C-alpha atoms as an extended CHARMM CRD file, in Angstrom:
* protein
*
       117  EXT
         1         1  UNK       CA              5.0680000000      -11.7330000000      -19.8860000000  PROA      1               0.0000000000
         2         2  UNK       CA              4.0050000000      -10.8920000000      -16.3440000000  PROA      2               0.0000000000
         3         3  UNK       CA              3.5740000000      -14.0840000000      -14.3800000000  PROA      3               0.0000000000
         4         4  UNK       CA              2.5530000000      -12.6360000000      -11.0210000000  PROA      4               0.0000000000
         5         5  UNK       CA             -0.0810000000       -9.9120000000      -10.9370000000  PROA      5               0.0000000000
         6         6  UNK       CA             -0.7990000000       -8.0240000000       -7.7250000000  PROA      6               0.0000000000
         7         7  UNK       CA             -3.9790000000       -6.0820000000       -7.0510000000  PROA      7               0.0000000000
         8         8  UNK       CA             -5.8300000000       -4.5170000000       -4.1560000000  PROA      8               0.0000000000
         9         9  UNK       CA             -3.4850000000       -1.7490000000       -3.1420000000  PROA      9               0.0000000000
        10        10  UNK       CA             -4.6320000000        1.7530000000       -2.3520000000  PROA      10              0.0000000000
        11        11  UNK       CA             -4.8350000000        4.5670000000        0.1400000000  PROA      11              0.0000000000
        12        12  UNK       CA             -6.1750000000        3.8600000000        3.6070000000  PROA      12              0.0000000000
        13        13  UNK       CA             -6.1600000000        5.5900000000        6.9670000000  PROA      13              0.0000000000
        14        14  UNK       CA             -4.1900000000        4.2010000000        9.8600000000  PROA      14              0.0000000000
        15        15  UNK       CA             -6.1430000000        1.4330000000       11.5360000000  PROA      15              0.0000000000
        16        16  UNK       CA             -7.8320000000        0.4700000000        8.3020000000  PROA      16              0.0000000000
        17        17  UNK       CA             -7.6190000000       -2.7060000000        6.2420000000  PROA      17              0.0000000000
        18        18  UNK       CA             -6.7110000000       -3.8000000000        2.7440000000  PROA      18              0.0000000000
        19        19  UNK       CA             -6.6090000000       -7.1530000000        1.0250000000  PROA      19              0.0000000000
        20        20  UNK       CA             -3.9920000000       -7.7490000000       -1.6150000000  PROA      20              0.0000000000
        21        21  UNK       CA             -4.3120000000      -10.4600000000       -4.2210000000  PROA      21              0.0000000000
        22        22  UNK       CA             -1.6160000000      -12.1480000000       -6.2830000000  PROA      22              0.0000000000
        23        23  UNK       CA             -2.7310000000      -14.0300000000       -9.3630000000  PROA      23              0.0000000000
        24        24  UNK       CA             -0.1360000000      -16.5820000000      -10.4520000000  PROA      24              0.0000000000
        25        25  UNK       CA              0.2440000000      -17.8690000000      -13.9880000000  PROA      25              0.0000000000
        26        26  UNK       CA              0.4040000000      -21.6010000000      -14.4920000000  PROA      26              0.0000000000
        27        27  UNK       CA              3.9280000000      -21.8890000000      -15.8450000000  PROA      27              0.0000000000
        28        28  UNK       CA              6.0120000000      -20.9160000000      -12.8060000000  PROA      28              0.0000000000
        29        29  UNK       CA              6.8270000000      -22.7570000000       -9.5550000000  PROA      29              0.0000000000
        30        30  UNK       CA              4.0890000000      -22.1750000000       -7.0280000000  PROA      30              0.0000000000
        31        31  UNK       CA              5.1290000000      -24.3340000000       -4.0860000000  PROA      31              0.0000000000
        32        32  UNK       CA              6.0490000000      -21.2160000000       -2.1040000000  PROA      32              0.0000000000
        33        33  UNK       CA              4.4380000000      -17.8230000000       -2.6600000000  PROA      33              0.0000000000
        34        34  UNK       CA              5.4690000000      -14.8310000000       -0.6360000000  PROA      34              0.0000000000
        35        35  UNK       CA              4.6150000000      -11.2170000000       -0.0770000000  PROA      35              0.0000000000
        36        36  UNK       CA              7.4050000000       -8.6810000000        0.2980000000  PROA      36              0.0000000000
        37        37  UNK       CA              7.2640000000       -5.0330000000        1.3060000000  PROA      37              0.0000000000
        38        38  UNK       CA              9.5000000000       -2.2500000000        0.1060000000  PROA      38              0.0000000000
        39        39  UNK       CA              9.1380000000        0.9710000000        2.0290000000  PROA      39              0.0000000000
        40        40  UNK       CA             10.3350000000        4.2160000000        0.4140000000  PROA      40              0.0000000000
        41        41  UNK       CA             14.1240000000        4.3230000000        0.4200000000  PROA      41              0.0000000000
        42        42  UNK       CA             14.4740000000        0.8900000000        2.0090000000  PROA      42              0.0000000000
        43        43  UNK       CA             15.2170000000       -2.6490000000        0.9320000000  PROA      43              0.0000000000
        44        44  UNK       CA             12.5480000000       -5.1490000000        0.0640000000  PROA      44              0.0000000000
        45        45  UNK       CA             11.6370000000       -7.2840000000        3.0850000000  PROA      45              0.0000000000
        46        46  UNK       CA              9.6140000000      -10.4020000000        3.6770000000  PROA      46              0.0000000000
        47        47  UNK       CA              6.0840000000       -9.9700000000        4.9830000000  PROA      47              0.0000000000
        48        48  UNK       CA              4.7540000000      -13.5260000000        4.8050000000  PROA      48              0.0000000000
        49        49  UNK       CA              5.0830000000      -16.7280000000        2.8140000000  PROA      49              0.0000000000
        50        50  UNK       CA              2.8100000000      -19.6940000000        2.3040000000  PROA      50              0.0000000000
        51        51  UNK       CA              3.4020000000      -23.1260000000        0.8140000000  PROA      51              0.0000000000
        52        52  UNK       CA              1.0850000000      -25.2710000000       -1.2340000000  PROA      52              0.0000000000
        53        53  UNK       CA              0.5570000000      -27.4290000000        1.8330000000  PROA      53              0.0000000000
        54        54  UNK       CA             -0.3880000000      -24.4590000000        3.9830000000  PROA      54              0.0000000000
        55        55  UNK       CA              2.8060000000      -23.8750000000        5.9300000000  PROA      55              0.0000000000
        56        56  UNK       CA              3.0250000000      -20.1750000000        6.7810000000  PROA      56              0.0000000000
        57        57  UNK       CA              5.7600000000      -17.9040000000        8.0280000000  PROA      57              0.0000000000
        58        58  UNK       CA              5.3230000000      -14.2590000000        9.0040000000  PROA      58              0.0000000000
        59        59  UNK       CA              7.8570000000      -11.5350000000        9.5640000000  PROA      59              0.0000000000
        60        60  UNK       CA              7.6070000000       -9.8750000000       12.9550000000  PROA      60              0.0000000000
        61        61  UNK       CA              6.2810000000       -6.6530000000       11.4220000000  PROA      61              0.0000000000
        62        62  UNK       CA              3.0300000000       -8.2600000000       10.3240000000  PROA      62              0.0000000000
        63        63  UNK       CA              2.4070000000      -10.8330000000       13.0220000000  PROA      63              0.0000000000
        64        64  UNK       CA             -1.0360000000      -10.4580000000       14.5180000000  PROA      64              0.0000000000
        65        65  UNK       CA             -2.1120000000       -7.9470000000       11.8800000000  PROA      65              0.0000000000
        66        66  UNK       CA             -1.5580000000       -9.6420000000        8.5180000000  PROA      66              0.0000000000
        67        67  UNK       CA             -2.9620000000      -12.9390000000        7.2860000000  PROA      67              0.0000000000
        68        68  UNK       CA             -1.6940000000      -14.7690000000        4.2270000000  PROA      68              0.0000000000
        69        69  UNK       CA             -3.8280000000      -17.3730000000        2.4980000000  PROA      69              0.0000000000
        70        70  UNK       CA             -4.0510000000      -19.0780000000       -0.8410000000  PROA      70              0.0000000000
        71        71  UNK       CA             -6.6120000000      -20.6180000000       -3.1290000000  PROA      71              0.0000000000
        72        72  UNK       CA             -4.7390000000      -23.2540000000       -5.0870000000  PROA      72              0.0000000000
        73        73  UNK       CA             -7.6290000000      -23.8410000000       -7.4690000000  PROA      73              0.0000000000
        74        74  UNK       CA             -7.6760000000      -20.1620000000       -8.3990000000  PROA      74              0.0000000000
        75        75  UNK       CA             -3.8800000000      -19.8920000000       -8.3250000000  PROA      75              0.0000000000
        76        76  UNK       CA             -4.2380000000      -16.8330000000       -6.1400000000  PROA      76              0.0000000000
        77        77  UNK       CA             -2.5470000000      -15.8140000000       -2.9110000000  PROA      77              0.0000000000
        78        78  UNK       CA             -4.0120000000      -13.1900000000       -0.6180000000  PROA      78              0.0000000000
        79        79  UNK       CA             -2.6290000000      -10.8890000000        2.0270000000  PROA      79              0.0000000000
        80        80  UNK       CA             -5.2150000000       -9.5230000000        4.4180000000  PROA      80              0.0000000000
        81        81  UNK       CA             -3.7670000000       -6.4990000000        6.1730000000  PROA      81              0.0000000000
        82        82  UNK       CA             -5.5750000000       -5.1760000000        9.2430000000  PROA      82              0.0000000000
        83        83  UNK       CA             -4.7870000000       -2.3850000000       11.6810000000  PROA      83              0.0000000000
        84        84  UNK       CA             -2.5300000000       -0.7730000000        9.1170000000  PROA      84              0.0000000000
        85        85  UNK       CA              0.1310000000        1.6560000000       10.2610000000  PROA      85              0.0000000000
        86        86  UNK       CA              1.8920000000        4.4670000000        8.3810000000  PROA      86              0.0000000000
        87        87  UNK       CA              5.0760000000        2.3750000000        8.3780000000  PROA      87              0.0000000000
        88        88  UNK       CA              3.2480000000       -0.2250000000        6.2790000000  PROA      88              0.0000000000
        89        89  UNK       CA              3.3230000000        2.2570000000        3.4040000000  PROA      89              0.0000000000
        90        90  UNK       CA              5.2250000000        1.0950000000        0.3570000000  PROA      90              0.0000000000
        91        91  UNK       CA              5.0610000000       -1.3030000000       -2.5320000000  PROA      91              0.0000000000
        92        92  UNK       CA              4.0130000000       -4.8880000000       -1.8880000000  PROA      92              0.0000000000
        93        93  UNK       CA              5.4270000000       -7.5020000000       -4.2170000000  PROA      93              0.0000000000
        94        94  UNK       CA              4.3650000000      -11.0550000000       -4.8170000000  PROA      94              0.0000000000
        95        95  UNK       CA              7.1710000000      -13.5910000000       -5.1960000000  PROA      95              0.0000000000
        96        96  UNK       CA              7.4000000000      -17.1970000000       -6.3400000000  PROA      96              0.0000000000
        97        97  UNK       CA             10.0080000000      -19.8670000000       -6.8030000000  PROA      97              0.0000000000
        98        98  UNK       CA             11.7720000000      -19.4910000000       -3.4670000000  PROA      98              0.0000000000
        99        99  UNK       CA             11.6040000000      -21.0970000000       -0.0710000000  PROA      99              0.0000000000
       100       100  UNK       CA             10.0580000000      -20.0500000000        3.2110000000  PROA      100             0.0000000000
       101       101  UNK       CA             13.3700000000      -18.3450000000        4.0400000000  PROA      101             0.0000000000
       102       102  UNK       CA             14.5090000000      -17.0730000000        0.6480000000  PROA      102             0.0000000000
       103       103  UNK       CA             12.8140000000      -15.2510000000       -2.1770000000  PROA      103             0.0000000000
       104       104  UNK       CA             12.5770000000      -16.8240000000       -5.6000000000  PROA      104             0.0000000000
       105       105  UNK       CA             13.2830000000      -15.5720000000       -9.0770000000  PROA      105             0.0000000000
       106       106  UNK       CA              9.7480000000      -14.5420000000       -9.9810000000  PROA      106             0.0000000000
       107       107  UNK       CA              8.4060000000      -11.1320000000       -9.0030000000  PROA      107             0.0000000000
       108       108  UNK       CA              5.2630000000       -9.2150000000       -9.7760000000  PROA      108             0.0000000000
       109       109  UNK       CA              5.2380000000       -5.5120000000      -10.5830000000  PROA      109             0.0000000000
       110       110  UNK       CA              3.9500000000       -4.6050000000       -7.1530000000  PROA      110             0.0000000000
       111       111  UNK       CA              0.9560000000       -2.9430000000       -5.5620000000  PROA      111             0.0000000000
       112       112  UNK       CA              1.2210000000        0.4440000000       -3.8820000000  PROA      112             0.0000000000
       113       113  UNK       CA             -0.1480000000        0.7400000000       -0.3560000000  PROA      113             0.0000000000
       114       114  UNK       CA             -0.2990000000        4.1140000000        1.3250000000  PROA      114             0.0000000000
       115       115  UNK       CA             -1.3680000000        4.4380000000        4.9440000000  PROA      115             0.0000000000
       116       116  UNK       CA             -2.1190000000        7.9500000000        6.1330000000  PROA      116             0.0000000000
       117       117  UNK       CA             -1.8060000000        8.9600000000        9.7590000000  PROA      117             0.0000000000
C-alpha cells in the first residue's frame, strides 16, 4: 500500500517552473514531511522539510528558488520549484516520519523531473 503519492513531475526547460504534490495517507506520521532529490548516479539528498506547525528548512541547493508548503486539511505537501536548472534533474521523493534533520521510514515512489538546458 503506497502511503505517499507524488505527482507533478515532468520535462521543463531551464528557467521554468514545476509544482510537485505529495498526497499523504492518514495512517502514517505526518508531523514532518520532506522532499528529497536523487540526481542520476547520486545519493538522495534533502531539498526541504516542513512541520505541521509550519517550521521549514531548506537545503542550500533550493534556497530562493524552491518553496515548500502544506495543506493539512488536504493532507498534501507541495514543492514549488522556480528557476529550474539542469542540475535539478532527477527523481523527487516525498518522505514522512522523520525530523527536520533526518528522513523518516516512509517514502513515496518518486516523481521524475527533467530540466533541459
